[in-house]
C-alpha positions as CSV (number, residue, x, y, z in Angstrom):
1,X,-0.1,-0.1,-0.1
2,X,1.3,3.4,-1.1
3,X,2.0,6.2,1.5
4,X,-0.1,9.3,1.4
5,X,2.2,12.2,0.4
6,X,3.5,14.4,3.0
7,X,1.4,17.4,3.7
8,X,1.5,20.6,6.0
9,X,-1.0,22.6,7.6
10,X,-0.6,26.1,8.8
11,X,-2.7,29.1,10.0
12,X,-2.7,32.5,8.3
13,X,-3.9,35.6,9.9
14,X,-3.8,38.0,6.8
15,X,-5.2,36.8,3.7
16,X,-2.6,38.8,1.7
17,X,0.0,36.6,2.7
18,X,-1.5,34.1,0.2
19,X,-1.4,35.1,-3.6
20,X,-4.8,35.7,-5.1
21,X,-3.6,33.0,-7.7
22,X,-2.9,30.4,-5.2
23,X,-6.2,31.4,-3.3
24,X,-8.4,31.3,-6.3
25,X,-7.1,28.0,-7.6
26,X,-8.8,26.4,-4.5
27,X,-11.9,28.5,-4.5
28,X,-12.8,28.1,-8.2
29,X,-14.6,30.8,-10.1
30,X,-18.4,29.7,-9.4
31,X,-19.0,31.7,-6.1
32,X,-18.1,35.2,-5.8
33,X,-17.8,35.5,-2.1
34,X,-15.1,33.2,-1.3
35,X,-12.5,34.5,-4.0
36,X,-9.4,36.3,-2.9
37,X,-10.6,39.8,-3.7
38,X,-14.0,39.6,-1.7
39,X,-12.5,38.2,1.4
40,X,-9.5,40.6,1.2
41,X,-11.7,43.6,0.9
42,X,-13.5,42.5,4.1
43,X,-10.0,42.3,5.8
44,X,-8.3,45.1,4.1
45,X,-11.2,47.5,4.8
46,X,-11.3,46.9,8.4
47,X,-14.6,45.4,8.3
48,X,-13.5,41.9,9.1
49,X,-10.7,42.0,11.7
50,X,-9.9,41.4,15.4
51,X,-11.2,44.6,16.5
52,X,-14.7,43.9,14.8
53,X,-14.4,40.4,16.6
54,X,-13.4,38.6,13.5
55,X,-9.8,37.6,14.0
56,X,-8.8,35.7,10.6
57,X,-7.3,32.1,11.2
58,X,-7.2,30.9,7.6
59,X,-6.4,27.1,7.5
60,X,-3.8,26.4,4.7
61,X,-2.8,23.0,3.4
62,X,0.4,22.4,1.1
63,X,1.3,19.2,-0.5
64,X,5.0,17.9,-0.5
65,X,5.9,20.1,-3.2
66,X,4.8,23.3,-1.3
67,X,2.0,23.8,-3.3
68,X,-1.3,25.0,-1.6
69,X,-4.0,22.5,-2.3
70,X,-6.5,23.3,0.3
71,X,-8.0,26.5,2.4
72,X,-10.5,26.8,4.8
73,X,-11.6,30.7,5.4
74,X,-12.1,30.7,9.0
75,X,-12.1,33.7,12.0
76,X,-12.2,33.4,15.7
77,X,-15.0,35.0,16.9
78,X,-15.7,36.9,20.2
79,X,-19.2,37.1,19.5
80,X,-22.0,35.7,17.4
81,X,-23.0,38.6,15.2
82,X,-23.0,38.5,11.4
83,X,-23.2,34.9,10.9
84,X,-27.1,34.5,10.3
85,X,-27.1,31.1,11.9
86,X,-27.6,31.7,15.6
87,X,-26.2,30.1,18.2
88,X,-27.1,32.6,21.2
89,X,-29.0,29.9,23.1
90,X,-26.0,27.5,23.1
91,X,-23.7,30.2,24.4
92,X,-26.1,31.3,27.1
93,X,-26.6,27.5,28.1
94,X,-22.8,26.6,28.6
95,X,-22.1,30.2,30.3
96,X,-24.9,29.4,32.7
97,X,-23.4,26.1,33.6
98,X,-20.2,28.0,34.4
99,X,-18.3,27.3,31.0
100,X,-16.8,29.4,28.3
101,X,-18.3,29.7,24.7
102,X,-16.5,32.5,23.2
103,X,-14.1,32.6,21.7
104,X,-14.9,30.1,18.9
105,X,-13.9,29.3,15.5
106,X,-16.3,30.0,12.4
107,X,-15.9,28.9,8.9
108,X,-17.9,31.1,6.6
109,X,-17.9,34.3,4.8
110,X,-18.5,37.4,7.2
111,X,-21.7,39.0,7.0
112,X,-22.8,36.9,4.2
113,X,-25.7,34.5,4.4
114,X,-25.1,32.6,1.2
115,X,-24.5,28.9,0.4
116,X,-21.2,28.1,-1.1
117,X,-17.8,26.3,-0.7
118,X,-16.0,26.3,2.7
119,X,-13.5,23.6,2.1
120,X,-11.7,25.0,-0.9
121,X,-9.9,22.4,-2.5
122,X,-7.7,22.7,-5.7
123,X,-8.9,20.3,-8.5
124,X,-7.1,16.8,-8.3
125,X,-7.7,13.1,-7.5
126,X,-7.0,13.5,-3.8
127,X,-9.5,16.0,-3.3
128,X,-11.8,13.9,-0.9
129,X,-8.9,13.2,1.2
130,X,-7.7,17.0,1.5
131,X,-11.5,17.7,2.7
132,X,-10.9,15.2,5.4
133,X,-7.6,16.6,6.4
134,X,-9.0,20.0,6.4
135,X,-11.6,18.9,9.0
136,X,-9.4,17.3,11.1
137,X,-7.2,20.4,10.9
138,X,-10.1,22.7,12.1
139,X,-10.8,20.6,15.2
140,X,-6.7,20.6,15.8
141,X,-6.9,24.4,15.6
142,X,-9.8,24.7,17.9
143,X,-8.2,22.2,20.6
144,X,-4.8,23.9,20.0
145,X,-6.0,27.5,20.7
146,X,-8.7,26.0,23.5
147,X,-11.5,27.2,21.4
148,X,-15.1,26.1,22.5
149,X,-16.4,25.1,19.0
150,X,-16.1,25.2,15.4
151,X,-18.9,26.2,13.0
152,X,-19.1,25.9,9.3
153,X,-22.2,27.7,7.8
154,X,-24.1,27.6,4.4
155,X,-22.5,24.6,3.2
156,X,-22.6,23.3,-0.1
157,X,-23.6,19.4,-0.3
158,X,-20.2,18.0,-1.0
159,X,-19.0,19.9,2.2
160,X,-21.8,19.3,4.1
161,X,-21.4,15.4,3.4
162,X,-17.8,15.4,4.4
163,X,-18.6,17.4,8.0
164,X,-21.5,14.8,8.4
165,X,-18.8,11.6,7.6
166,X,-16.5,13.2,10.3
167,X,-19.1,13.1,13.0
168,X,-20.0,16.9,13.2
169,X,-23.2,17.9,14.2
170,X,-25.5,19.0,11.1
171,X,-28.1,21.6,11.5
172,X,-30.6,22.7,9.0
173,X,-32.3,26.0,8.3
174,X,-34.5,27.8,5.8
175,X,-33.7,30.5,2.9
176,X,-36.0,31.9,-0.2
177,X,-34.6,31.4,-3.6
178,X,-36.0,31.8,-7.1
179,X,-35.4,29.4,-9.5
180,X,-35.3,29.8,-13.4
181,X,-37.4,27.1,-15.2
182,X,-36.1,28.4,-18.5
183,X,-38.0,31.5,-18.7
184,X,-37.3,33.7,-21.8
185,X,-38.8,36.8,-20.2
186,X,-40.4,38.0,-16.7
187,X,-43.7,37.7,-18.5
188,X,-42.9,33.9,-18.8
189,X,-42.1,33.7,-15.1
190,X,-45.4,35.5,-14.4
191,X,-47.4,33.1,-16.6
192,X,-46.3,30.5,-14.3
193,X,-48.0,32.2,-11.3
194,X,-51.6,31.6,-10.6
195,X,-53.8,34.4,-11.7
196,X,-54.1,36.5,-8.2
197,X,-50.5,36.2,-7.6
198,X,-49.9,37.4,-11.0
199,X,-52.1,40.2,-10.7
200,X,-50.4,41.4,-7.4
201,X,-46.9,41.4,-8.5
202,X,-48.0,43.5,-11.9
203,X,-49.9,45.9,-9.9
204,X,-46.5,46.3,-7.3
205,X,-44.5,47.1,-10.4
206,X,-46.9,49.4,-12.0
207,X,-47.2,51.5,-8.8
208,X,-43.3,52.0,-8.8
209,X,-43.3,52.8,-12.3
210,X,-46.1,55.4,-11.9
211,X,-44.4,56.9,-8.9
212,X,-41.9,58.2,-11.9
213,X,-38.9,55.7,-10.8
214,X,-36.5,54.7,-13.0
215,X,-34.4,51.6,-12.4
216,X,-30.7,51.3,-13.4
217,X,-28.5,48.4,-13.4
218,X,-24.7,49.0,-13.4
219,X,-21.9,46.2,-13.4
220,X,-18.4,46.2,-14.7
221,X,-17.2,49.6,-16.1
222,X,-20.5,51.5,-15.5
223,X,-19.7,51.3,-11.7
224,X,-18.1,54.7,-10.6
225,X,-17.1,56.0,-7.3
226,X,-20.3,58.4,-7.1
227,X,-22.3,55.1,-7.2
228,X,-20.6,53.6,-4.1
229,X,-21.2,56.9,-2.1
230,X,-24.9,57.1,-2.9
231,X,-25.4,53.3,-2.3
232,X,-23.0,53.6,1.1
233,X,-25.4,56.4,2.2
234,X,-28.4,54.0,1.7
235,X,-26.8,50.9,3.7
236,X,-25.7,53.4,6.3
237,X,-29.3,54.7,6.7
238,X,-31.0,51.3,6.5
239,X,-28.5,49.7,9.2
240,X,-29.1,52.6,11.6
241,X,-32.7,52.0,11.5
242,X,-32.9,48.3,11.1
243,X,-29.5,47.0,13.2
244,X,-28.0,49.9,14.9
245,X,-24.6,49.1,13.9
246,X,-23.2,48.9,10.0
247,X,-20.9,45.7,9.6
248,X,-19.1,47.2,6.1
249,X,-17.2,50.4,6.0
250,X,-17.1,52.6,2.7
251,X,-13.7,51.4,1.8
252,X,-15.1,47.7,1.4
253,X,-17.2,48.7,-1.2
254,X,-14.7,50.8,-2.9
255,X,-12.2,48.0,-2.9
256,X,-14.8,45.5,-4.2
257,X,-16.1,47.9,-7.0
258,X,-12.3,48.0,-8.2
259,X,-11.1,44.6,-7.9
260,X,-14.2,42.5,-8.8
261,X,-16.5,45.0,-10.8
262,X,-17.4,42.7,-13.2
263,X,-19.2,40.4,-10.5
264,X,-21.0,43.2,-9.2
265,X,-24.6,44.1,-10.1
266,X,-25.8,47.1,-8.6
267,X,-29.2,48.1,-8.8
268,X,-30.0,51.7,-8.2
269,X,-33.7,53.6,-8.2
270,X,-33.9,57.3,-9.5
271,X,-36.7,59.6,-9.4
272,X,-36.6,63.1,-10.9
273,X,-32.8,63.0,-11.4
274,X,-32.3,61.7,-7.7
275,X,-31.1,58.3,-6.5
276,X,-33.6,57.1,-3.7
277,X,-32.5,53.3,-3.3
278,X,-30.3,50.5,-4.2
279,X,-29.5,47.0,-4.0
280,X,-26.2,45.2,-4.2
281,X,-26.0,41.9,-5.9
282,X,-23.0,39.7,-6.8
283,X,-22.7,37.4,-9.7
284,X,-21.8,33.7,-9.5
285,X,-21.3,31.5,-12.3
286,X,-25.0,30.4,-12.5
287,X,-26.7,32.7,-9.5
288,X,-27.4,36.1,-8.7
289,X,-26.9,36.9,-4.9
290,X,-28.8,39.5,-3.3
291,X,-26.9,41.2,-0.5
292,X,-27.5,44.5,1.0
293,X,-30.2,47.1,0.4
294,X,-31.0,50.7,1.4
295,X,-33.2,53.7,0.6
296,X,-33.3,57.2,0.9
297,X,-36.9,57.8,0.8
298,X,-39.9,55.6,1.2
299,X,-42.1,54.5,-1.6
300,X,-44.6,51.7,-1.8
301,X,-43.4,48.2,-3.2
302,X,-40.0,49.9,-4.1
303,X,-38.0,47.2,-2.2
304,X,-39.8,44.7,-3.8
305,X,-39.0,46.1,-7.3
306,X,-35.2,46.7,-6.5
307,X,-34.3,43.6,-4.5
308,X,-36.7,40.8,-5.9
309,X,-38.0,41.7,-9.7
310,X,-35.2,43.4,-10.9
311,X,-33.0,40.6,-9.9
312,X,-35.3,38.3,-11.5
313,X,-35.1,40.2,-14.6
314,X,-31.3,40.1,-14.5
315,X,-31.3,36.5,-14.0
316,X,-33.4,35.6,-17.1
317,X,-31.5,38.1,-19.2
318,X,-28.4,36.3,-18.2
319,X,-29.5,32.7,-18.1
320,X,-28.9,32.2,-14.7
321,X,-30.2,29.5,-12.8
322,X,-31.3,30.8,-9.3
323,X,-31.6,34.2,-7.5
324,X,-30.7,34.0,-3.8
325,X,-32.2,36.7,-2.0
326,X,-30.5,36.4,1.4
327,X,-31.7,35.6,5.0
328,X,-35.1,35.4,6.1
329,X,-38.5,36.8,4.8
330,X,-41.4,34.8,4.3
331,X,-42.9,37.8,2.3
332,X,-40.4,36.3,-0.5
333,X,-42.8,33.3,-1.2
334,X,-45.6,35.4,-2.7
335,X,-43.2,36.9,-5.4
336,X,-41.7,33.4,-6.4
337,X,-38.8,33.0,-4.0
338,X,-39.4,29.3,-2.4
339,X,-38.2,27.9,0.7
340,X,-34.8,26.2,0.3
341,X,-32.8,24.0,3.1
342,X,-29.7,25.1,4.2
343,X,-27.2,23.6,6.1
344,X,-24.4,24.0,8.7
345,X,-22.0,21.9,10.5
346,X,-20.8,22.2,14.3
347,X,-18.0,20.6,16.3
348,X,-18.7,20.9,20.3
349,X,-15.4,20.5,22.5
350,X,-17.7,20.4,25.8
351,X,-19.2,16.8,25.7
352,X,-22.2,17.5,27.7
353,X,-23.0,20.4,25.6
354,X,-22.3,18.5,22.6
355,X,-24.8,15.8,23.5
356,X,-27.4,18.6,24.5
357,X,-27.2,20.3,21.2
358,X,-27.4,16.9,19.3
359,X,-30.8,16.2,21.0
360,X,-31.8,19.9,20.2
361,X,-31.0,19.5,16.5
362,X,-32.9,16.6,16.2
363,X,-36.0,18.0,17.2
364,X,-35.0,21.5,15.5
365,X,-34.8,19.3,12.2
366,X,-38.1,18.0,12.3
367,X,-39.6,21.5,13.2
368,X,-37.8,23.1,10.5
369,X,-38.7,20.6,7.8
370,X,-42.4,20.5,9.0
371,X,-42.4,24.3,8.8
372,X,-40.7,24.3,5.4
373,X,-43.5,21.8,4.1
374,X,-46.1,24.3,5.5
375,X,-44.4,27.3,3.9
376,X,-44.2,25.4,0.2
377,X,-48.2,25.3,0.5
378,X,-48.1,28.8,0.1
379,X,-46.3,28.7,-3.2
380,X,-47.6,31.3,-5.8
381,X,-47.3,29.0,-8.7
382,X,-49.9,27.3,-10.6
383,X,-50.6,24.0,-8.8
384,X,-50.6,20.8,-11.0
């Protein structure tokens, strides 16, 4: 039996220590959030750094020729904000028992509730072994640094299966995605809906148009600094009103606008020459991902038009398979975004807490699946 090739694992606390070419050879081109440019913009802009509670601890795996063959974007967290898979109850439970939950290790893209690869593996025949080694490496990092737990969130199926096979606890959740069933136009999509839902959407879009609001879609070279200034103002205003603390800095938006403009789809609403709202989307190989929204004036149905209908228009025009509209929002169902199961994996060092969470997750999964089935019954699409 041949021996496995020697490998090495190390942790990098600064993504710029890894070249973009090496990182992206593992990340691939399908998902915009795990590319070097996006994650570097988060770190270099000060959005995801130790001072904001996101200390980079990227796990790097090299083969015997010093080639990077695997990466896990990971962060030591001192809180549970900006993750969208809520574990506050777990933290409270262990702390009430006299234990310590923070710091923990988070495998995710900061402030980004979008499914994507978390075990970034360069193409090759040993990809399965690389995944297993990376998962074991995450556990070792947590144990060596006395971290309470490791959480890998918004997993693709392949990564979820690898974590589950390694014995990690699997948690499910729900998001709302729009799926392109081969539509050629927005009217084709409307034709698949029940009569009442079709009329409702047409009414909503008509009211936005009758308010003299013009929708503008910007990507690539069309994006200019003044557009980011406007959008950041909307983002800050909405963050202040809804969440209190905006996660992302102005420099973050400037950076992604400069380094990955072709993967940005910025939709702005203009009325009488003045910008009034905007939605930021990122473009993957087969999906459009809705991320942030903001407005400077209140117009009925403008949120739905800017975030949902314009995204569908773009997806249809560019032959994309789906639109992922971010976290939460049962109101999305009536607009064609149906419930989709999301999955995460968790390793807990404390045996008692691990057993308690395992029992909790079993009950939660039953409840979540029942809830998703109930939500699916409210689908706006025609019933066969």
